[in-house]
C-alpha positions in Angstrom: 0.0 0.0 0.0 2.8 2.4 0.9 4.5 1.6 -2.5 1.3 2.6 -4.3 1.1 5.9 -2.4 4.7 6.7 -3.2 4.1 5.9 -6.9 1.1 8.1 -7.0 2.8 11.0 -5.3 5.7 11.0 -7.8 3.4 11.6 -10.8 4.1 15.0 -12.1 1.4 17.3 -13.3 1.8 19.3 -16.6 2.1 23.0 -15.8 -0.3 25.4 -17.4 1.3 27.1 -20.3 -0.1 30.1 -22.2 -1.3 29.4 -25.7 1.2 30.6 -28.4 0.5 33.9 -29.9 -0.7 34.2 -33.5 1.8 35.2 -36.1 0.0 38.5 -36.6 0.9 39.5 -33.0 4.7 39.3 -33.7 4.7 42.3 -36.1 5.8 40.0 -38.9 6.3 41.2 -42.4 3.4 40.9 -44.8 4.9 37.9 -46.6 4.8 35.8 -43.4 1.1 36.2 -43.1 0.3 36.1 -46.9 2.3 32.9 -47.7 3.4 31.9 -51.2 1.7 32.9 -54.4 2.1 35.1 -57.5 2.5 38.8 -56.7 3.5 42.0 -58.3 5.7 44.2 -56.0 8.0 47.2 -56.3 10.4 45.0 -58.3 7.8 43.7 -60.7 6.0 40.4 -61.2 7.3 37.4 -59.3 6.4 34.0 -57.7 7.0 33.6 -53.9 7.3 30.7 -51.5 7.4 30.8 -47.7 9.1 28.2 -45.6 9.3 27.7 -41.8 11.4 25.6 -39.5 10.8 25.3 -35.7 12.6 23.7 -32.8 15.9 23.1 -34.4 18.7 24.0 -32.0 21.4 24.4 -34.6 20.8 27.9 -36.0 22.6 27.2 -39.3 20.6 24.0 -39.9 17.3 25.7 -39.0 18.0 28.5 -41.6 18.9 25.9 -44.2 15.7 23.9 -43.6 13.5 27.1 -43.7 15.2 28.1 -47.0 14.7 24.7 -48.5 11.0 24.7 -47.4 10.6 28.1 -49.0 11.9 26.8 -52.3 9.6 23.8 -52.0 6.6 26.0 -51.3 7.5 28.2 -54.4 7.8 25.0 -56.5 4.2 24.1 -55.4 3.0 27.6 -56.3 4.7 27.3 -59.7 3.4 23.8 -60.3 -0.2 25.1 -59.9 0.7 27.9 -62.3 2.2 25.6 -64.9 -0.7 23.1 -64.6 -3.2 25.9 -65.1 -1.2 27.3 -68.0 -1.1 23.8 -69.7 -4.9 23.3 -69.2 -5.6 26.7 -70.5 -3.5 26.1 -73.6 -5.2 22.7 -74.1 -8.7 24.2 -73.8 -7.7 26.9 -76.3 -6.3 24.5 -78.9 -9.2 22.0 -78.5 -11.7 24.7 -79.2 -9.9 25.5 -82.4 -9.1 23.5 -85.5 -7.5 20.0 -85.1 -5.3 20.6 -88.3 -2.2 21.4 -86.2 -2.4 18.5 -83.8 1.3 17.8 -84.0 2.2 21.4 -83.3 -0.2 21.5 -80.3 1.3 18.3 -79.0 4.8 19.7 -79.3 3.6 22.9 -77.5 2.3 20.8 -74.6 5.5 18.8 -74.4 7.5 22.0 -74.5 5.5 23.3 -71.5 6.3 20.1 -69.5 10.0 20.4 -70.3 10.0 24.1 -69.4 8.4 23.4 -66.0 11.3 21.1 -65.0 13.9 23.7 -66.0 12.3 27.0 -65.0 12.9 27.1 -61.3 16.5 28.2 -61.9 16.9 31.7 -60.5 15.0 31.2 -57.3 16.6 33.4 -54.6 16.0 33.6 -50.8 15.2 37.3 -50.3 14.2 37.7 -46.7 14.1 36.0 -43.3 12.0 36.5 -40.1 12.8 34.9 -36.8 10.4 34.4 -33.8 12.7 33.4 -30.9 9.8 33.0 -28.5 8.4 30.2 -30.8 11.9 29.1 -31.9 10.6 29.5 -35.4 12.6 30.8 -38.4 10.9 31.7 -41.7 12.3 32.3 -45.1 11.0 33.9 -48.3 11.9 32.6 -51.7 11.4 34.6 -54.9 11.4 33.8 -58.6 11.4 36.9 -60.7 8.9 36.7 -63.5 11.5 38.1 -66.0 13.9 35.3 -65.0 11.1 32.8 -65.6 10.5 34.3 -69.1 14.2 34.2 -69.9 14.4 30.6 -68.8 11.4 29.8 -71.1 12.8 31.7 -74.1 16.2 30.0 -73.7 14.7 26.6 -73.5 15.6 24.7 -76.7 12.3 22.8 -76.9 10.3 26.0 -76.6 12.4 27.7 -79.3 11.6 25.0 -81.8 7.9 25.8 -81.6 6.4 28.1 -84.3 6.6 31.8 -83.4 2.8 32.1 -83.2 2.6 29.4 -80.6 5.5 30.9 -78.6 3.7 34.2 -78.5 0.4 32.6 -77.6 2.0 30.8 -74.6 3.7 33.9 -73.4 0.5 35.9 -73.5 -1.4 33.2 -71.6 1.4 33.1 -69.1 1.1 36.8 -68.4 -2.6 36.6 -68.1 -2.5 33.7 -65.7 0.1 35.5 -63.5 -2.3 38.4 -63.2 -5.2 36.1 -62.3 -3.1 34.4 -59.6 -1.8 37.7 -58.2 -5.4 38.9 -57.9 -6.3 35.7 -56.0 -3.4 36.1 -53.7 -4.4 39.7 -53.0 -8.0 38.6 -52.2 -6.7 35.9 -49.8 -4.5 38.5 -48.1 -7.4 40.8 -47.7 -9.6 38.1 -46.4 -12.0 38.1 -49.4 -11.4 34.4 -50.1 -13.2 31.7 -48.1 -14.5 28.2 -48.6 -17.3 28.2 -51.1 -16.4 31.6 -52.6 -16.4 31.0 -56.4 -14.3 34.1 -57.0 -11.1 32.4 -55.6 
C-alpha cells in the first residue's frame, strides 16, 4: 500500500502554459502572413514561396531547412501555375481546329519540359525569426522576368512556331495576373470556402 502511495505522489502534473501567440501578434512582415503565391511588387512580377522551421537547436541548420522549405513552397505555387497554363492552352487548342495537332502536342510537351527547368533563378530574399516560438521563416522569390528568360532560352520551346510561342507567353502573363489577384484577395480576407471568386 505504501508503495502505491509513493508511486502516485511521484506523478508530475503538466504545468499550465499560455497558448502561443498568433503570427500577426509578432509584427511579422506581410509575406509571413500572406504565404506563397504570385505577386506584383515594387520590383515587378514574381512568384513567392514561404518556408518555416521550428525547434531546431542548430541555427545554421534551422535556416537551411527554412530556406529549402521556402523553395519547396515556391515549387508548389509554380506547379499550380504551370498546370493551369497547360490546361488553359489545351482548352484553347481543343476549341480551335485540329489541323495542327502535332504542333499542339509539341507545345504541350514544351510546356512540360520548361516546367522542370524553369525554377533556376530562385533566390532567398528575406528571413524572419520568432525566438519565442523558436521559429525561423524564409522567403523565396522567382522573378517573372527570370522565368520568361528561362522559357525563351529553352531549346524545346524555341523549336515551336513563333505564333505558338507568342500565344503561350500571352497566356502566361494573363495567368500570373489572375493568380496575383487571387493572392491579393486571400491576403485581404476576401477568399473563403465556397467563394467562387477564388
